[in-house]
NUDRENDREN-163574 format. One record per atom (N, C-alpha, C): residue number from 0; residue in three letters; atom name; x, y, z. Coordinates in steps of 0.05 Angstrom, whole numbers, plus 32768, in hexadecimal, padded with zeros to 4 digits. Each point is the difference from the previous one (the first is absolute). Layout:
BEGIN
REC    i   aa  at     u     v     w
REC  NUM  ALA  CA     X     Y     Z
...
END
This chain:
BEGIN
REC    i   aa  at     u     v     w
REC    0  MET   N  8D04  9191  8726
REC    0  MET  CA  7FF3  7FEE  7FEE
REC    0  MET   C  800F  7FE5  8000
REC    1  LYS   N  801B  8002  8000
REC    1  LYS  CA  8010  7FE8  8000
REC    1  LYS   C  7FF9  7FEF  8019
REC    2  ASN   N  7FFD  800D  8017
REC    2  ASN  CA  7FF9  7FF2  8018
REC    2  ASN   C  7FE4  7FF4  7FFE
REC    3  PHE   N  7FEE  800F  7FF3
REC    3  PHE  CA  7FE5  7FF6  7FFC
REC    3  PHE   C  8000  7FE7  7FEF
REC    4  ILE   N  8010  7FFF  7FEB
REC    4  ILE  CA  8002  7FE8  7FEE
REC    4  ILE   C  800B  7FE8  8010
REC    5  HIS   N  8016  8006  8010
REC    5  HIS  CA  800B  7FEA  8010
REC    5  HIS   C  7FEC  7FF6  8014
REC    6  LEU   N  7FF2  8013  800D
REC    6  LEU  CA  7FEC  7FF9  8013
REC    6  LEU   C  7FE9  7FF0  7FF3
REC    7  ALA   N  7FF8  8008  7FE8
REC    7  ALA  CA  7FEB  7FF2  7FF2
REC    7  ALA   C  8009  7FE4  7FF8
REC    8  LEU   N  8019  7FFD  7FF7
REC    8  LEU  CA  800B  7FE6  7FF9
REC    8  LEU   C  8002  7FEE  8018
REC    9  LEU   N  8009  800B  8016
REC    9  LEU  CA  8002  7FF1  8019
REC    9  LEU   C  7FE5  7FF7  800A
REC   10  LEU   N  7FEC  8012  7FFF
REC   10  LEU  CA  7FE5  7FFA  8008
REC   10  LEU   C  7FF5  7FEA  7FEE
REC   11  GLY   N  8004  8002  7FE6
REC   11  GLY  CA  7FF6  7FEC  7FED
REC   11  GLY   C  800D  7FE5  8005
REC   12  ALA   N  801A  8000  8006
REC   12  ALA  CA  800D  7FE7  8005
REC   12  ALA   C  7FF5  7FF3  801A
REC   13  ALA   N  7FFC  8011  8014
REC   13  ALA  CA  7FF5  7FF6  8019
REC   13  ALA   C  7FE4  7FF4  7FFC
REC   14  LEU   N  7FEF  800E  7FF1
REC   14  LEU  CA  7FE6  7FF6  7FFA
REC   14  LEU   C  8001  7FE6  7FF0
REC   15  PHE   N  8012  7FFF  7FED
REC   15  PHE  CA  8003  7FE8  7FF0
REC   15  PHE   C  8008  7FE8  8011
REC   16  VAL   N  8014  8004  8011
REC   16  VAL  CA  8009  7FEB  8012
REC   16  VAL   C  7FE9  7FF9  8014
REC   17  GLY   N  7FF2  8013  800A
REC   17  GLY  CA  7FEB  7FFC  8013
REC   17  GLY   C  7FE8  7FF1  7FF4
REC   18  CYS   N  7FFD  8002  7FE6
REC   18  CYS  CA  7FE9  7FF3  7FF3
REC   18  CYS   C  8006  7FE3  7FF8
REC   19  GLN   N  8019  7FF7  8003
REC   19  GLN  CA  8007  7FE5  7FF9
REC   19  GLN   C  7FF0  7FED  8011
REC   20  LYS   N  7FF6  7FEB  7FF4
REC   20  LYS  CA  7FF2  7FEB  8010
REC   20  LYS   C  8015  7FF0  800F
REC   21  ASP   N  7FF9  7FFA  8019
REC   21  ASP  CA  8012  7FEF  800F
REC   21  ASP   C  8002  7FE4  7FF4
REC   22  SER   N  8017  7FF4  8002
REC   22  SER  CA  8003  7FE5  7FF6
REC   22  SER   C  7FEF  7FEE  8012
REC   23  PRO   N  7FF4  7FEB  7FF4
REC   23  PRO  CA  7FF1  7FEE  8011
REC   23  PRO   C  8012  7FF3  8014
REC   24  PRO   N  7FF6  7FFA  8018
REC   24  PRO  CA  8011  7FF3  8014
REC   24  PRO   C  8007  7FE4  7FF7
REC   25  ALA   N  8018  7FF8  8009
REC   25  ALA  CA  8009  7FE5  7FF9
REC   25  ALA   C  7FEC  7FEC  800B
REC   26  PRO   N  7FFB  7FEA  7FF2
REC   26  PRO  CA  7FED  7FED  800B
REC   26  PRO   C  800A  7FF4  801A
REC   27  VAL   N  7FEE  7FFB  8012
REC   27  VAL  CA  8006  7FF4  801A
REC   27  VAL   C  7FFF  7FE2  7FFD
REC   28  ALA   N  8015  7FF3  8009
REC   28  ALA  CA  8001  7FE3  7FFE
REC   28  ALA   C  7FEF  7FF5  8017
REC   29  LEU   N  7FEB  7FF1  7FF9
REC   29  LEU  CA  7FEF  7FF4  8014
REC   29  LEU   C  800C  7FE5  8009
REC   30  VAL   N  8000  7FFC  801A
REC   30  VAL  CA  800B  7FE7  800B
REC   30  VAL   C  7FE8  7FEF  8009
REC   31  SER   N  7FFF  7FE8  7FF7
REC   31  SER  CA  7FEA  7FEE  8009
REC   31  SER   C  8009  7FF1  8018
REC   32  LEU   N  7FED  7FF5  800E
REC   32  LEU  CA  8006  7FF0  8018
REC   32  LEU   C  8012  7FE8  7FF9
REC   33  ASP   N  7FFB  7FF4  7FE9
REC   33  ASP  CA  8011  7FEA  7FF7
REC   33  ASP   C  801D  8008  7FFC
REC   34  ASP   N  8005  8019  7FFA
REC   34  ASP  CA  801B  800A  7FFD
REC   34  ASP   C  8010  8000  801A
REC   35  ILE   N  7FF2  8004  8017
REC   35  ILE  CA  800F  8001  8019
REC   35  ILE   C  7FFE  7FE7  8011
REC   36  LEU   N  7FEE  7FEE  7FF8
REC   36  LEU  CA  7FFE  7FE7  800F
REC   36  LEU   C  8017  7FEE  7FFA
REC   37  PRO   N  8008  7FEF  8014
REC   37  PRO  CA  8016  7FED  7FFB
REC   37  PRO   C  7FFA  7FED  7FE9
REC   38  LYS   N  8015  7FF6  7FF4
REC   38  LYS  CA  7FFE  7FEE  7FE9
REC   38  LYS   C  8007  7FE4  8007
REC   39  GLN   N  800A  7FFB  8018
REC   39  GLN  CA  8008  7FE5  8008
REC   39  GLN   C  7FFF  7FFE  801F
REC   40  ALA   N  8001  7FE8  8009
REC   40  ALA  CA  8000  7FFB  801D
REC   40  ALA   C  8019  800C  800D
REC   41  GLN   N  7FFD  800A  8018
REC   41  GLN  CA  8018  800A  800E
REC   41  GLN   C  800E  7FE9  800D
REC   42  PRO   N  801A  8002  8004
REC   42  PRO  CA  800E  7FEB  800F
REC   42  PRO   C  7FF5  7FFE  801C
REC   43  LYS   N  8005  7FE9  800D
REC   43  LYS  CA  7FF7  7FFD  801B
REC   43  LYS   C  800B  8016  8011
REC   44  LEU   N  7FEE  800C  8010
REC   44  LEU  CA  8007  8017  8011
REC   44  LEU   C  800B  7FF6  801B
REC   45  PRO   N  800E  8011  800F
REC   45  PRO  CA  8008  7FF8  801B
REC   45  PRO   C  7FE8  7FF7  8011
REC   46  THR   N  8005  7FED  8012
REC   46  THR  CA  7FEA  7FF4  800F
REC   46  THR   C  8003  8005  801E
REC   47  MET   N  7FEA  7FFC  800E
REC   47  MET  CA  7FFF  8001  801D
REC   47  MET   C  7FEC  7FEC  800A
REC   48  LYS   N  8005  7FF4  8016
REC   48  LYS  CA  7FEC  7FEE  800C
REC   48  LYS   C  7FEA  8011  800D
REC   49  ILE   N  7FE7  7FF8  7FF9
REC   49  ILE  CA  7FE9  800D  800D
REC   49  ILE   C  7FF0  7FEA  800E
REC   50  TYR   N  7FF2  8007  8015
REC   50  TYR  CA  7FF1  7FED  8010
REC   50  TYR   C  7FE3  8007  7FFF
REC   51  LEU   N  7FEF  7FED  7FF8
REC   51  LEU  CA  7FE3  8004  8000
REC   51  LEU   C  7FF5  7FEA  8012
REC   52  GLY   N  7FFC  8007  8019
REC   52  GLY  CA  7FF7  7FEB  8013
REC   52  GLY   C  8015  7FEA  8000
REC   53  PRO   N  7FF8  7FE7  7FFC
REC   53  PRO  CA  8013  7FE9  8001
REC   53  PRO   C  8010  7FFD  7FE6
REC   54  GLU   N  7FF9  800F  7FEB
REC   54  GLU  CA  800D  7FFE  7FE6
REC   54  GLU   C  8017  8013  7FFD
REC   55  THR   N  8014  7FF7  7FF1
REC   55  THR  CA  8018  8010  7FFA
REC   55  THR   C  8003  8000  7FE2
REC   56  LEU   N  8005  8018  7FF5
REC   56  LEU  CA  8006  8003  7FE3
REC   56  LEU   C  801B  800F  7FFD
REC   57  ASP   N  8010  7FF6  7FEE
REC   57  ASP  CA  8019  800E  7FF8
REC   57  ASP   C  7FF7  8012  7FE9
REC   58  THR   N  7FFA  8019  8005
REC   58  THR  CA  7FF2  8012  7FEE
REC   58  THR   C  8012  8013  7FF2
REC   59  GLU   N  7FFD  8003  7FE6
REC   59  GLU  CA  800E  8014  7FF1
REC   59  GLU   C  7FF5  801C  8008
REC   60  LEU   N  8011  8014  8000
REC   60  LEU  CA  7FF9  801B  8008
REC   60  LEU   C  8000  8013  7FE9
REC   61  ALA   N  7FE8  800A  7FF8
REC   61  ALA  CA  7FFE  8014  7FEB
REC   61  ALA   C  8000  801B  800E
REC   62  LEU   N  8017  800D  8001
REC   62  LEU  CA  8004  8019  8010
REC   62  LEU   C  8001  8019  7FEF
REC   63  THR   N  8007  7FFE  7FE6
REC   63  THR  CA  8002  8018  7FF0
REC   63  THR   C  7FE7  8001  7FED
REC   64  GLU   N  7FFC  8017  7FF5
REC   64  GLU  CA  7FE9  8004  7FEE
REC   64  GLU   C  8002  7FED  7FE8
REC   65  ARG   N  8018  7FFC  7FF5
REC   65  ARG  CA  8003  7FEE  7FE9
REC   65  ARG   C  7FFB  7FE3  8008
REC   66  GLU   N  800A  7FF8  8017
REC   66  GLU  CA  7FFB  7FE4  800A
REC   66  GLU   C  7FE2  7FFC  8004
REC   67  GLU   N  7FF3  8014  800C
REC   67  GLU  CA  7FE3  7FFE  8004
REC   67  GLU   C  7FF1  7FFF  7FE6
REC   68  MET   N  8008  8010  7FEC
REC   68  MET  CA  7FF3  8000  7FE6
REC   68  MET   C  8003  7FE5  7FF2
REC   69  THR   N  8017  7FF4  8003
REC   69  THR  CA  8005  7FE6  7FF3
REC   69  THR   C  7FF3  7FE9  800F
REC   70  GLY   N  8002  8000  801A
REC   70  GLY  CA  7FF4  7FEB  8010
REC   70  GLY   C  8006  7FE5  7FF5
REC   71  MET   N  7FEB  7FF0  7FFD
REC   71  MET  CA  8003  7FE4  7FF6
REC   71  MET   C  7FFA  7FFE  7FE2
REC   72  MET   N  8001  8017  7FF2
REC   72  MET  CA  7FFB  8000  7FE3
REC   72  MET   C  8012  7FEB  7FF2
REC   73  PHE   N  7FF5  7FF3  7FED
REC   73  PHE  CA  800E  7FED  7FEE
REC   73  PHE   C  800A  7FE7  800E
REC   74  ARG   N  7FFB  7FFD  801A
REC   74  ARG  CA  8009  7FE8  800E
REC   74  ARG   C  7FED  7FE9  7FFB
REC   75  THR   N  800C  7FE9  7FFC
REC   75  THR  CA  7FF0  7FE8  7FFC
REC   75  THR   C  8009  7FEB  8014
REC   76  ASN   N  7FEF  7FEC  8004
REC   76  ASN  CA  8006  7FEB  8013
REC   76  ASN   C  8004  800A  801D
REC   77  ILE   N  7FED  8011  8009
REC   77  ILE  CA  8001  800B  801B
REC   77  ILE   C  7FFA  7FE9  8014
REC   78  GLN   N  8013  7FFC  8012
REC   78  GLN  CA  7FFE  7FEA  8014
REC   78  GLN   C  7FF3  8009  801A
REC   79  ASP   N  7FF9  7FED  8010
REC   79  ASP  CA  7FF3  8005  801A
REC   79  ASP   C  8012  8010  8012
REC   80  THR   N  801A  7FFF  7FFC
REC   80  THR  CA  8014  800E  8011
REC   80  THR   C  8006  801C  7FF5
REC   81  ASP   N  7FF6  8007  7FE8
REC   81  ASP  CA  8006  801A  7FF4
REC   81  ASP   C  7FED  8015  800B
REC   82  SER   N  800C  8017  8007
REC   82  SER  CA  7FF0  8017  800A
REC   82  SER   C  800F  8019  7FFC
REC   83  MET   N  7FF2  8016  8000
REC   83  MET  CA  800C  801B  7FFD
REC   83  MET   C  7FF1  8014  8011
REC   84  LEU   N  800F  800F  8010
REC   84  LEU  CA  7FF5  8014  8011
REC   84  LEU   C  8005  801C  7FF4
REC   85  PHE   N  7FEB  800F  7FFB
REC   85  PHE  CA  8002  801B  7FF6
REC   85  PHE   C  7FFE  8013  8017
REC   86  VAL   N  8014  8012  8003
REC   86  VAL  CA  8000  8014  8015
REC   86  VAL   C  7FF8  801A  7FF2
REC   87  LEU   N  7FE8  8009  8004
REC   87  LEU  CA  7FF6  8018  7FF2
REC   87  LEU   C  800B  8019  800E
REC   88  PRO   N  8003  8016  7FF1
REC   88  PRO  CA  800C  8018  800B
REC   88  PRO   C  7FF1  800D  8016
REC   89  ALA   N  7FE5  7FFB  8001
REC   89  ALA  CA  7FEF  800C  8015
REC   89  ALA   C  7FE6  7FF0  8001
REC   90  PRO   N  7FF2  8001  8016
REC   90  PRO  CA  7FE6  7FF3  8001
REC   90  PRO   C  7FEE  800B  7FE9
REC   91  GLN   N  7FF2  7FEE  7FF3
REC   91  GLN  CA  7FF0  8008  7FE9
REC   91  GLN   C  7FEA  7FEB  7FFA
REC   92  GLN   N  7FEF  8007  7FED
REC   92  GLN  CA  7FED  7FED  7FF6
REC   92  GLN   C  800E  7FF0  7FEA
REC   93  ALA   N  800D  7FEB  8008
REC   93  ALA  CA  8011  7FF0  7FEE
REC   93  ALA   C  7FEF  7FF6  7FE8
REC   94  SER   N  800E  7FFE  7FEA
REC   94  SER  CA  7FF3  7FF7  7FE7
REC   94  SER   C  8014  7FEF  7FF0
REC   95  PHE   N  7FFB  7FE7  7FFD
REC   95  PHE  CA  8012  7FEE  7FF2
REC   95  PHE   C  7FF1  7FF3  7FE9
REC   96  TRP   N  800F  7FFB  7FEA
REC   96  TRP  CA  7FF5  7FF3  7FE8
REC   96  TRP   C  8013  7FEA  7FF7
REC   97  MET   N  7FF9  7FF2  7FEB
REC   97  MET  CA  800F  7FE9  7FF7
REC   97  MET   C  800A  8001  7FE3
REC   98  LYS   N  8004  8018  7FF6
REC   98  LYS  CA  800A  8002  7FE5
REC   98  LYS   C  801B  7FF2  7FFE
REC   99  ASN   N  8003  7FF0  7FEB
REC   99  ASN  CA  8018  7FF1  7FFA
REC   99  ASN   C  8007  7FEB  8016
REC  100  CYS   N  7FEC  7FF7  800E
REC  100  CYS  CA  8003  7FEC  8015
REC  100  CYS   C  7FF2  7FE6  7FF6
REC  101  PRO   N  800F  7FED  7FF6
REC  101  PRO  CA  7FF4  7FE8  7FF5
REC  101  PRO   C  7FF4  7FEC  8013
REC  102  GLU   N  8003  8005  801A
REC  102  GLU  CA  7FF5  7FEE  8015
REC  102  GLU   C  7FF0  8010  8014
REC  103  SER   N  7FE9  7FF5  8008
REC  103  SER  CA  7FF0  800D  8015
REC  103  SER   C  800F  7FFE  801B
REC  104  ILE   N  7FFB  8014  8011
REC  104  ILE  CA  800D  8000  801A
REC  104  ILE   C  7FEB  8009  8015
REC  105  SER   N  8008  7FFE  8019
REC  105  SER  CA  7FF0  800B  8016
REC  105  SER   C  8010  8018  800B
REC  106  ALA   N  7FF1  8014  800A
REC  106  ALA  CA  800C  8018  800B
REC  106  ALA   C  7FF2  8008  801A
REC  107  ALA   N  8010  8005  8014
REC  107  ALA  CA  7FF6  800B  801A
REC  107  ALA   C  8006  801D  8001
REC  108  TYR   N  7FEC  8010  8006
REC  108  TYR  CA  8003  801D  8005
REC  108  TYR   C  8003  8003  801E
REC  109  ILE   N  8016  800E  8008
REC  109  ILE  CA  8009  8000  801C
REC  109  ILE   C  8003  801D  800A
REC  110  THR   N  7FF6  8006  8018
REC  110  THR  CA  8002  801A  800C
REC  110  THR   C  801C  8006  800A
REC  111  THR   N  8005  8018  8008
REC  111  THR  CA  801A  8009  800A
REC  111  THR   C  8009  7FEF  8018
REC  112  ASP   N  7FEE  7FF7  8011
REC  112  ASP  CA  8008  7FF0  8017
REC  112  ASP   C  8005  7FE3  7FF9
REC  113  GLY   N  7FFC  7FF9  7FE7
REC  113  GLY  CA  8006  7FE4  7FF7
REC  113  GLY   C  7FE8  7FED  8001
REC  114  THR   N  7FE8  800A  8002
REC  114  THR  CA  7FE8  7FEF  8001
REC  114  THR   C  7FF4  7FFD  7FE4
REC  115  ILE   N  7FFB  7FE7  7FF9
REC  115  ILE  CA  7FF3  7FFB  7FE6
REC  115  ILE   C  7FE3  8009  8003
REC  116  THR   N  7FF8  8012  7FEE
REC  116  THR  CA  7FE4  8009  8001
REC  116  THR   C  7FEF  7FF6  7FE8
REC  117  GLU   N  800E  7FF7  7FEB
REC  117  GLU  CA  7FF1  7FF5  7FE8
REC  117  GLU   C  8012  7FEC  7FF3
REC  118  ILE   N  7FF4  7FEB  7FF5
REC  118  ILE  CA  800E  7FEC  7FF0
REC  118  ILE   C  7FF1  7FFE  7FE6
REC  119  HIS   N  800E  8002  7FEA
REC  119  HIS  CA  7FF4  8000  7FE5
REC  119  HIS   C  800C  7FEB  7FEE
REC  120  HIS   N  7FF0  7FF5  7FEE
REC  120  HIS  CA  8009  7FF0  7FEA
REC  120  HIS   C  8005  8013  7FE9
REC  121  LEU   N  8018  7FFF  7FF4
REC  121  LEU  CA  8006  8011  7FE9
REC  121  LEU   C  8003  7FEE  7FE8
REC  122  GLU   N  7FEE  8004  7FED
REC  122  GLU  CA  7FFF  7FEE  7FE8
REC  122  GLU   C  8016  8007  7FEC
REC  123  LYS   N  800C  7FEB  7FF6
REC  123  LYS  CA  8016  8004  7FED
REC  123  LYS   C  7FF8  8012  7FE9
REC  124  ASN   N  8013  8012  7FF9
REC  124  ASN  CA  7FFD  8012  7FE9
REC  124  ASN   C  7FE8  8013  8002
REC  125  ASP   N  7FF4  8003  8017
REC  125  ASP  CA  7FE9  8012  8003
REC  125  ASP   C  800A  801D  8004
REC  126  THR   N  7FF9  8012  7FEE
REC  126  THR  CA  8009  801B  8002
REC  126  THR   C  7FED  8012  8010
REC  127  ASN   N  7FEB  7FF4  800C
REC  127  ASN  CA  7FEF  800F  8012
REC  127  ASN   C  800C  8000  801C
REC  128  ALA   N  8003  8018  800B
REC  128  ALA  CA  800D  8003  801A
REC  128  ALA   C  7FEE  7FF5  8016
REC  129  VAL   N  800C  7FF3  8014
REC  129  VAL  CA  7FF3  7FF7  8018
REC  129  VAL   C  8006  8015  8015
REC  130  LEU   N  7FEC  8010  8006
REC  130  LEU  CA  8002  8017  8012
REC  130  LEU   C  7FFA  7FF8  801D
REC  131  ALA   N  8011  8009  8012
REC  131  ALA  CA  7FFB  7FFA  801C
REC  131  ALA   C  7FE6  800F  8009
REC  132  ALA   N  7FF3  7FF4  8014
REC  132  ALA  CA  7FE7  800C  800A
REC  132  ALA   C  8006  8019  8012
REC  133  THR   N  8018  8002  800A
REC  133  THR  CA  8007  8017  8011
REC  133  THR   C  8019  800E  7FF6
REC  134  ASP   N  8006  8017  800C
REC  134  ASP  CA  8018  800F  7FF7
REC  134  ASP   C  8017  7FFE  8013
REC  135  ASN   N  8001  7FEB  8010
REC  135  ASN  CA  8016  7FFD  8014
REC  135  ASN   C  8012  7FE9  7FFA
REC  136  ILE   N  8004  7FF8  7FE7
REC  136  ILE  CA  8011  7FE9  7FF9
REC  136  ILE   C  801C  800A  7FFC
REC  137  GLN   N  8013  7FF4  800E
REC  137  GLN  CA  801C  8007  7FFF
REC  137  GLN   C  8011  7FEA  7FF3
REC  138  PHE   N  7FF6  7FE7  8001
REC  138  PHE  CA  800F  7FE9  7FF5
REC  138  PHE   C  7FED  7FEF  7FF0
REC  139  VAL   N  800B  7FF2  7FED
REC  139  VAL  CA  7FF0  7FEC  7FF1
REC  139  VAL   C  8012  7FE7  7FFE
REC  140  LEU   N  7FF5  7FE9  8007
REC  140  LEU  CA  800F  7FE7  7FFE
REC  140  LEU   C  7FF4  7FEF  7FEA
REC  141  GLU   N  800F  7FFA  7FEB
REC  141  GLU  CA  7FF7  7FEE  7FEB
REC  141  GLU   C  800C  7FE4  8004
REC  142  THR   N  7FEF  7FEC  7FFC
REC  142  THR  CA  8008  7FE4  8003
REC  142  THR   C  7FF4  7FF0  7FE9
REC  143  SER   N  8007  7FE6  7FFF
REC  143  SER  CA  7FF3  7FEF  7FEC
REC  143  SER   C  7FE2  8000  8005
REC  144  ASP   N  7FF2  7FFB  7FEA
REC  144  ASP  CA  7FE2  8001  8002
REC  144  ASP   C  7FF6  7FEC  8014
REC  145  GLY   N  7FEF  800A  8013
REC  145  GLY  CA  7FF4  7FEF  8014
REC  145  GLY   C  8011  7FFB  8019
REC  146  TRP   N  8018  800C  8001
REC  146  TRP  CA  8013  7FFA  8016
REC  146  TRP   C  7FF3  8006  801C
REC  147  PHE   N  7FF3  8017  8002
REC  147  PHE  CA  7FF4  8008  801A
REC  147  PHE   C  7FEC  7FEB  800A
REC  148  THR   N  7FEF  7FF7  7FED
REC  148  THR  CA  7FEC  7FEC  8007
REC  148  THR   C  800D  7FE5  8008
REC  149  ARG   N  8013  7FF7  7FF0
REC  149  ARG  CA  800E  7FE7  8005
REC  149  ARG   C  800F  8000  801B
REC  150  HIS   N  8008  8017  8009
REC  150  HIS  CA  8010  8002  8019
REC  150  HIS   C  7FF0  800C  8017
REC  151  ASN   N  7FE6  8002  7FFC
REC  151  ASN  CA  7FEE  800A  8015
REC  151  ASN   C  8008  801C  800B
REC  152  ILE   N  8008  8011  7FEE
REC  152  ILE  CA  8007  801C  8007
REC  152  ILE   C  7FE8  8011  7FF7
REC  153  ALA   N  7FF5  800F  8013
REC  153  ALA  CA  7FE7  800F  7FFA
REC  153  ALA   C  8004  801E  8007
REC  154  VAL   N  7FEC  800F  7FF9
REC  154  VAL  CA  7FFE  801C  8008
REC  154  VAL   C  8004  8002  801E
REC  155  GLY   N  800F  8013  8009
REC  155  GLY  CA  8005  8003  801D
REC  155  GLY   C  801C  7FF5  8008
REC  156  THR   N  800C  7FF0  7FEF
REC  156  THR  CA  801A  7FF5  8006
REC  156  THR   C  8015  8016  8001
REC  157  LEU   N  8011  8000  8014
REC  157  LEU  CA  8016  8013  8003
REC  157  LEU   C  8019  7FF5  7FF3
REC  158  ILE   N  800D  8010  7FF0
REC  158  ILE  CA  8019  7FF8  7FF3
REC  158  ILE   C  8018  800D  800E
REC  159  ARG   N  8015  7FF0  8006
REC  159  ARG  CA  8017  800B  800D
REC  159  ARG   C  8019  7FF6  7FF1
REC  160  THR   N  8017  800C  8007
REC  160  THR  CA  801A  7FF8  7FF5
REC  160  THR   C  8012  7FF9  8017
REC  161  GLU   N  8019  7FF8  7FF9
REC  161  GLU  CA  8014  7FFB  8015
REC  161  GLU   C  8006  801A  8010
REC  162  LYS   N  7FFB  8017  7FF3
REC  162  LYS  CA  8007  801A  800C
REC  162  LYS   C  7FE8  800B  8010
REC  163  GLY   N  7FE9  7FF3  7FFF
REC  163  GLY  CA  7FE9  800A  800E
REC  163  GLY   C  7FE8  8004  7FED
REC  164  SER   N  7FF0  8014  8005
REC  164  SER  CA  7FE9  8005  7FF0
REC  164  SER   C  8008  800A  7FE4
REC  165  LEU   N  7FEE  8000  7FED
REC  165  LEU  CA  8006  800B  7FE5
REC  165  LEU   C  8008  801D  8003
REC  166  ALA   N  7FF1  800F  8011
REC  166  ALA  CA  8007  801D  8003
REC  166  ALA   C  801C  8003  800C
REC  167  GLU   N  8007  7FF1  8014
REC  167  GLU  CA  801B  8002  800C
REC  167  GLU   C  8015  7FF8  7FEB
REC  168  THR   N  7FFA  7FED  7FEF
REC  168  THR  CA  8013  7FF6  7FED
REC  168  THR   C  8004  8013  7FE8
REC  169  PHE   N  7FEA  800C  7FF6
REC  169  PHE  CA  8002  800F  7FE7
REC  169  PHE   C  7FFB  801E  8003
REC  170  LEU   N  7FF3  8008  8015
REC  170  LEU  CA  7FF7  801C  8001
REC  170  LEU   C  800F  8012  8014
REC  171  GLN   N  8013  7FF4  800E
REC  171  GLN  CA  8010  8010  8013
REC  171  GLN   C  800D  8017  7FF1
REC  172  GLY   N  7FFD  8019  800A
REC  172  GLY  CA  800D  8016  7FF3
REC  172  GLY   C  7FEF  800D  7FEA
REC  173  ARG   N  7FEB  7FF2  7FF7
REC  173  ARG  CA  7FEF  800C  7FEB
REC  173  ARG   C  7FEA  800F  800E
REC  174  ARG   N  7FF6  8015  7FF3
REC  174  ARG  CA  7FE9  800E  800A
REC  174  ARG   C  7FE7  7FF1  7FF7
REC  175  GLN   N  7FED  7FFC  8012
REC  175  GLN  CA  7FE8  7FF1  7FF9
REC  175  GLN   C  7FE8  8013  7FFF
END
């Protein structure tokens, strides 16, 4: 009988513990896009000379995810000589927007072999993405607004560096 009482008490305790309601889960902190976006312009990035037909640009290189995310955000007074080359991690249907960009710019979408396939006007502070027409964009070159037109650079122009093609310069050793 003693064992029966102990067993009954043990069973009762187990049922009591088993019937406890679980504590509600801790609230999940939601992170907004504004929480992860840069809050100020990035310092000037390392540069490289690039050649677009007869034109030469000393171009900043956005090589990391953070540099790409920041791009030309918050920059003002963009000059005709200012440009930034984005080296994307893989060929893709590139998509660029102008959040926190107080000046309009021009952007060339460029294939892996370095050929400009699209040139777009990107309107200042426009949060609508400008999507590439194809999924083979590996590089994007941003310049002052209208630069490509002023310098007679059009779709089909091949971009090179002192080291050779864009692929030879940036993609050697990467899987494509």
